[in-house]
N, C-alpha and C positions, 0 to 999 in steps of 0.2 A: 562532655561526659555527663551522663544522666546521674542525678542524685535524687532518689526517691525520698519524700518527706516521711518522717517518723509517724506522724498522725495526719494522714491525708484528709482533706475536707471533701464533702460530698455535695452534689448539686441538689438544691431544694427547690421544687417547683410543682405546679399543678400536675396531678396524675402521675407523679414520679414517686416510686417507692423509696423510703428512707434508706440511706447508706448503700445504694446500688451503683450510682454513677459518680465516679471520682471526678472532682472538679479540676478540669484542665482548661486553661485559658484558650488554647487554640481550638478546642472542641466547641467552646461557647461562642467564639468568634465565628467559626464556620456555621454553627447552627443559627446564629443571628442573621447571617447573610442568606442562608437557605430558607429562613422563615419569610423573608420579604419578597423573594422572587424565585422563578424556576432556575435552579442552580446546579452546575456541575461541581461537585466537591472532590478535590484531588488531595489525597493524604497517603503517606507511605503505609505499606502493609503493616498491620499489627498495631496501629496507633488509634484505632477506635472510630472508623468510618460509620459502623453500625450505631455507635453511641450518638454520633451527630444526627443520624436519621431519626433515632428514637426521641431525641430532644425536640426535633421539629414536629414529629408526630404527636408528642404529648401536648405541645403548645396548640397545635391545630385542633386536636380533639377537645381540649379544654375550652377553646374559644368558639368553635363552630359546631361541635358534635360531629355526626356523620361517621365515616369509616376511614381507615388507613389501609393502603395496599402496598405491600413490600414484595418485590419479586427478586429471585436469585436463580442463577442458571442450573443449579444441581439440587437434588433432593436432600443430601446431607446438609447443605448450606441453608436450605429452607428450614429444616428441622432445627438447626442451630439458632437461627434468627428467632424462630418462634419461642424457643426456650429462653432466650435472652429477654425478649419482650414480656413474657409471662413473669419473669423475675423482677424486671425493672419498672413495669407499668402497673399502676393501681387499676387494673382492669381484670374482671373475673377471668379465670383461665379458660372457661368454656366460650368466652367471647373473643379469644385469640385462637384462630383456627388455621390449619394447614391445608392447602390445596395442592395435591400432586396427582399424578396419574393413578395412584393407589386408591384414591377416593372416587366412588362412583359419581357420574355427572349429576344424577338426580339428588344425591346426598349433598353435593357441593352447592346446588341451587338452594336447598333448604338451609344449609349452614350460612350461606352468604347473607340471608335476610337478618339473622340475629347477631352477626359478627360485628365487632368493633375494629379488630385488626385482623387482616388476612395476609398470611405469608404463603407465597405460591411460586411455582415454576411458571415461566412465561408461556410455555406451550399450552398449559392447562387454561390459563386466563384467556388466551387467544381463542381457544376452542369454545369456551363458555360464552365469550362475546359473540362469536359467529353464530352459535346456537341460541343466542338470545336468552340464556339462562341467568345471566347477571346483568346489572346495570351499574355504570360508573357515576351516575348522577350525584350521589351523595358521598363520593370518595373525596375527602378534603386534602389528602396527602398521598402521593404516589411515589414510591422509591424504586429506582432501577439499580440494583446492586450489580457490581461488575459491569458497569454500563458501557465499557469499551466494546462489548459485544454488539452494540446497537448499530450494525452495519449490514448492508445487503438485505436479505430477506428474513433476518432474525425476527422473532416474534415481538421483541421490544418495540420495534418501529410501528407495527400496526396498533399495538396497545396504546402507545403514546398518541397516535392519531385519534383514536377513539376517545381517549381520556380528555384531551384538550377540547374535543368537539362536544362531548356529552356531559362533562362534570359541571356542576353549578359553581363550585369554588375550587378550581384546579390549582394545585401546587405540585411541581415535579422536582424531585431531587435525584440526581445521578451520582452514583458513588463509584470511585475507581482509584486504585493506586497508579494506574497506567492507562490513561484514556486513549493514547495513540502515539505512533512513532514520529509524526510530524504535525505541523499546524493544520494541514488539510484534513488529516484523520480526526483530530480533535474537533475541528469545526463540523465535520460530518456527523460525529456523535451528538454534538450540541444541536445541529439542525434536525436530526432524526427524532430527537426526544423533545424538541421545543425548548431547549435551555437557553436562557438569556444572560446568565451571569456565570462566571468562572471563579471559584474560590479555591486558591491553591495554597497549600502549606507544604514546604519541603523540609528536609532535615537541616537546612541552613537557618531556618527561622528559630529564634531564641526560644519561643514557647514550645516548639517541637523538640528542639535539641535537648531540652531538659528531661525528656522522656525517652531518648533513644541512646543506643550504644553503637560503637563502631563495629562494622562488619568487614572483616578482611576477606578479600576474594583472591583465591589462588587458582592457577591452572597447572595441571600436571600432564605432561606428554608421555604416552606409553608407546613402545615400539612393538609392532606386530611381529610374531615369529615367522620364519620362512614358510612353515607348513600352512599357516593362515594366508599368507600372501600368495602361495601357490594356488590355493582354492579360489581366491579372488581373481587371479589372472586367468584361470581356466574359464570362469564365468564371463569375464570381460571379453575374452576372445569370441565367445558366442554372440555377445551383444554387438561387437564390431561386424561380425558376419551378417547379422540381421539388418543392421543399419546400411550395409553395402547393398543389400537387396532393395531397401527403400530408396537409396540414392539412385539406383537404376530405374526406379519408377518415377524419379524426378521430384520426390517429396522431401528428400533429405539432402543436405549438402556436406555432411560430415559422417565419419565412422568412428569418431572418438567416443568411447564408452562412458566418458565422464561428462557428456553433454547435460545441459540443465533441464529441469522439468519444463520450463517455459518453451524450450526448443522442442521437446517431445509433444507438448500441447499444440504447437504450430504444425508439426508433422501430422498429428491426428486430424486437425482441421482440414488439411489438404486432402488427406485420405477420405474424409467424409464427403468432400466435394466430388471426388471420383465416384464414390458409392452413389451419391445422389444423381449423378449423370449416367448411372447404369453401367459403369466400367467395371468389368469383372476383376481387373487387377486391384481395384480399390479394396475388395474383400480380402484378397491375399495380403495386401499391405496392412489391413486392420488386424489380421491374425498375427503377422510379424510384430506389429506394434504391441499387441497384448503380451506376446512372449517376451519382448524387451522389458516391459514393465515388471513381469515376474522375475526376470533375471536381475534387474536393478534392485529389487527388494531383497533378493538373496545376497547380492554384493553388499548392500547396506547392513544386513544382519551380521555377516562375517567380519566386516570392517569395524563396525561401531558397537555391536552388541556382544555376541559370543558364538562360539561354534555350536554350543548346545541349542541356542535359538535357531541357528541355521538347520540343524538336524530336525527339529520339530517342524520347521517350514517345509523341508523336503518331504517329510512324511505326509503332511497335509496335501501337498501337490501330487504325490503318488496316488493317494486315495482319490483325489479329484479326477485324475486321469483314468482310473479304473472304473469310475462310476458311469452309469448310463447317462447319455447325453453330454459326455465330456467334450469340451471344446477342442478344436485342433491345436490351439495354442498350448493347452495343458498337455496334450499328448506329445507334441513336438518337444516341449520343455523337458519332460522326463526321459524321452527316448534319445536325446542328443548324446553322443558318446562322451563329449567333454563334460556335460552336466552329470552324467552317470559317474565319471571319474571323480568329479568334485564331491558327489554324494558319498562315494566310497572313502575318499580322503577325510571327509567330515566324520564318518562313522569310526574310522580308525584313529582319529585324533584323541589322545587320552591325556593331554596336558591341559593346564588351566589357561583360559584366555587371560592375557596380561591385565585387563581391566578387573577381572575377578580377583586376581592376586593383589592388585593395588588397593582395591576396595577393602579387602580383609586387613591389610596393613594399616590403612587410615582409621578403620574402626577400632582396631586393637589399640592404637595410640590414643585415640580420643576417649574411649570407654575404660581403658586399662591404665595406661601411664598417666594420662591427664585427669583421670577419675571423673569423666563426664557421665551424664545421666541418659541422654537421649540423642539419637541420630536419625535423620531422614535421608533415605536414598531415593532420588527421583530417576526414573527411566522411562523412555518412550514406549518400549515394547512390553506387552503383557507376558510374552514368553520369557523375556529377561527377568521380569519381576518374579515370576514363579521360580526360575532357575536360581536367581540370587537368594530368594527366601530359603530355598532348600540348602544352598551352599552355606550361607551365613548362619543358618539355624544350627549348624554343627558346632559353632563357636560362640554365638550370642543368642539371646532371646529375641527372636525375629518374627514379625508378622507381615503379611502383604496387605495392600490396600488398593483395590481396583474398582472400576465402575460396575454398574449393575447389569449392563448388557452382556449377554453371552457372545463370545466370539469363537471362531474356529479353533477347537482344541482347548478352550479355556472357558470356565464358568465364571460369571460375574458374581458379585456379592449382593446380597439382599440389603435393603435399607437398614434392617435391624442389625445385620452383621457389620455394616459400616459404622453405625452408631456405637455398637459395643466395642469395636476395635479401637476407635478414637478414645472412648472413655477409658479403656484399659491402658492405652498409651499415656493418657494424662495421669493416671493413677500409678504409673511406674511398674505395671505388671510385665512389661517387656521393654526393651531398650532400643530396638532398631525397627523402624517402619520403612518398608520398601513399597513405594507408591508410584503409580502412573500419574497422569496429569490431573486426575480427579481431586487430588489434595492441593493443587496449586492455588486455587482461587478461594480466598476468604475463610476457609475452614479454621475453626478455633483449635488449631494444633498447638500444643504447648511449646513454649520457647525451647529450642534445641541447641545443643552444643556444636553440631556440625550439620550442614546441608551439603550433601554430595550429589553433584550432577553426574550420573553415570555416562552421559553424553551431553554435549552442548545442545541447546534448543535454538532454532533459527529465528525466533521472534523475541524482540526485546521485551515485549509485554510479559511473556511467559517467564522470562528470566527474572524480571523484577518480582513477579508473584512468588516464584520459588525462593528467592533470596529473603523475602519477607518472613520466612518461617524461623529466622534466627535473628539475634541482635536486638531483641525487644526488652529483655530483662537483664541481660548481661552481655559481655563481649561475644560477638558472633563470628562464625567462620564458614566460608563457602569454598568448596573445592570442586573444580570442573575437570573431569578426565577427558583427554583428547587422544585419539589414536593418530600417530604421526602420518602425514601424507595421505589423509583420507578426507572425506567430506566433513568430518568433525571439525577440522580447522576452519573451513569455510563458514560453517554454522556459527562457530564461536565468534569470529570477527564480525559477521553480519549482526548477530545479536548484540554484541558489545557496541557497535556503531549505532544501532537503533536506540539502545538505552541512553547513550550520550545525547543523541538527537532529541529524544523525548524529554530528557531533563532540561535541555536548552529551550525547547519550545514551551515547556511549562513555565520556566522562569520568564520567558518573553511575555507570555500571556499575563503573568502576574505583574510584570513591570508596566504593561500598557493599560491596566485597569483604570488608572487615573485619566489617561488620555481618552478612553472610551466615555467616561463620565463627563469629561469636559466637552466632548463632541455632542453628547446628548443635550447638555445644558445650553449649548450654543444654538440649538435648533429653534426655529420660530414656530408660532402657531399655538403655543400653550394657552395664552390668555383667551383666545377665541373659544376653545373647547372647555376650558375651566369655567368660563362664565356662562356657558350655554344653559338654557332652561330645559331640564330633562322632562318636564311635564307638559310641554306645549305640542307634543306630537311630532315636532321636527327637530328634536334634540340631537345631541352629538352622536347618538348611537346609530343613525341612519346614513346611508350613502346620500350625498348631495350632488346633483348634476348642475354644472355651471357652464353652459354653452358660451362660446365666443364666436366671433365671425367665421373662424376657420375650423374650429375643432370643439369637441365636447370635453370639458374638464370634469374630473371626478375627484372628490375628496373622500379619503378613507377614514371612517369613524374610529374612535377608540372603542375598545370592547369592555372597558371596566363597568361592572354592574349590569351587563346585558345578558339576559337569559339565552340559553343555547339556541332556541328557535328564532331569535332575532339577530344572531351573529352571522356575519359573512367574513369568516377568517380565511387566512391563506390556506389552512389545512382543508377547509371545505371547498375552496376554489380548486385545490388540487384534486379532490375527489370528483368534482363535477367534470374536470377535464380529463380524468383518468391519466394523470401524469404524476411524476414525483414532485416533491416540494422544491427541488432544485430547478425545475422548469417554470416555477411561478415567477412572474416579473418583479423587479425591485420596487415597482410603484405600489405594490401591496404592503410594503414593509412599514411597520411602525416600531417605534422605540419607546422605552419607558424612562421617564425622568424621575425626580425625587418624589413627586406626589401624583402626577396625572400623566396620561398618555398623550403623545403628540401625533399628528398625522401630516402628511404632505399631499398636495394636489398634483395630479399628473393626468396624462391622457390615457384613456382606456384604449388599448391597442385593438386593431381589427384582425390580427392574426397572432397565433401563439408565438411569443418572443423566444429569443435564444436563452439558454440556461445561464444564469449567473453562477459565479463560483460558490457563493454562500449566501443564504438568506436567513434573516432572523425572523422567527415566527411571531405574528402579532397575537399571541394568546392572552387570555384575560386573567389578571390577578383579581382577588376578591375585592369587592367594593360595596357601597351602600346606596347606589343610585336607585330611585324608585322603579319598580317594574313597569314597563310600558304595556299598553293594551296589546293583546295577542293579535297578530296580523291575520289576514284572511286566507293565506295560502296554507296548504297542508304541510305537516312536518315530514321531512324526508326520511325514508326508511334507511336505518343505519345498520341493519343486521347483516348485510353482505359486505365483506371486506373490499376495499377499493383495489382495483388493478394497479400493480406497480410497474408493469412491464409494457402493456400495450399503449403506444402513443395515440393521442387523440387525432381524429381527422376533422374535428369541428373547429369553429372559430368563435371568438367573442365579438358580438356586434350589438350595440344598442339598437333595439327594434325600430325606434323612431326618434333619433336624436333631434330632428328638426322641430318636433312639437314640444320638446322639453323646455320649459321656461325656467329662468333663474329662480332658485329656491325650491323648485319642484322636487319632491322626494321620489327617488327611484328605489324599488326593491326588487330582489331577484325573482324571476319566474322559475319555479321549481320544476316545471315540466321539461322533460328531457327530449330532445329530438336527435335522430341519428347523426345529423350533420352539424348541429350548432347548439350551443348553450346560450340562451338569450336573456336579456334583462328587459322587463316590461314595466311601464309606469303603472302605479296604482293610484286611483283617484278617489 
């Protein structure tokens, strides 16, 4: 049980404003780790991940100068971080700037030059890097907030590549309460961002436990009335009929309307092959598949959201079918007699959806009987958010909170409206916030008495983010509503299993930290590179070719203290080959010990190797090694983002391994050929 001190102490350090950062041991420990190396910081929601990042930023700016870059996935979160940094850092407010799509590109370029701290959305930073409007050379600390997003083609991945390659003194911090559902996902995030340390704090840690309260999670099952079930069954009959037509085409093997999304994706892939082969039946199947997707959305709304949400959806589909250029799928959808009957049933339904009724009861108990102050209701559908806001507004002071994008039938909120709404919620001007997923991640929403999931979410990460809105300053409560015998139940158990798996994986990572350090300490080769003379032109920062009778051996140099144009990192090799970092061979891997980097000797392969499961990037921590003489080859143009999808057709081949003598220094030839990337000796 948390016990807040009567007179809390505050952190006193360089560039930190007095009385802003409360001294918490777990934050100081995490910041100490993150200051030494590229670190993934895992901390439960609401316990101050941003404060950890700020402590690292203050230390780096005080020691090295330069800039700090903090990125977050949403505009409200970026604005929130900027406000916190202006309050807690002794940096002029005009040197802490915000980069979002609302700021013109030319203005961002001018602001970048004079800024000390930049808070930005990743898409804007990626665009500015590609457009060569900014440089990361003098960024001494880069923070990726909500870093569990660093998968696939998300902008975080490209920015991390550029940062490690371009920065003179790179240091990366990844922040998340939920980095992944299993070990592979966590390692993927670390690999994509170049993170080499994992610092985990859970609520089981004594330091953290002193600042958290218990959060009770309850789930309540609601029964759908017969009228709602009848609408659902009518729509499911149409889905089964469309699936039967696809089965006759040979692309489906079931007519069960409850088939999974992955099964539907496989059906679409088969139809696409028919279309590519010029088969006219493929186009008919595509139309049927599109209609099935519309029908499944209607079923989902009536099962898990509300009849009102279904009515709005039907209205949009009717409007789309009447418009010029309407698809056959839209026209068939609204003209089917069973769909028309379902529409009429929805229009005549005048009762409350059971979830609406249960939501009102739970809020009345929390805000009335238990004298609570605030409640957040999360829902997946913007239609439901608007309907709930109108319905609950008849009984409680209620506001909605949605994203900025306009969708069909619903206007988004401007950035100013979002900021004002959150500020009013903090000040107690209203008591119920009905939100879509935009408020899940990181926003400084005040601690609430109840978090209500209007429907379960299928991802454990999102469930953890939602639950983090309560239980920070007092006992918290989470209630999940589930419609019986619907996809709600499947989503609930899937999310619950992912949460447990994620917690287990994080504990495992925490438990093996000592084993990883012992493995690093046991590796050989430290003395050779620690004692090398960096000023003789053949120091440890260059590749060394060591031919034997049968093969050419290569030693990977450490990258400490080496300027960007002298480094051959795994990230740069990845860009040369136009491959992902997971396709880079293990022989490029280096690890970091207590004081110096180590390397291993291995054979340079003549063909692109198979992908290892995970690779630790050999990025360079700050150091004080003298700057070598600039080499004779030109600096590679880095303004174009590397391809992440097209495989290389080239190979790696030393141009003349037979003439390389022991001790001869080999450096990369930056000239690109269509068929090969070669290494040439310089003499």
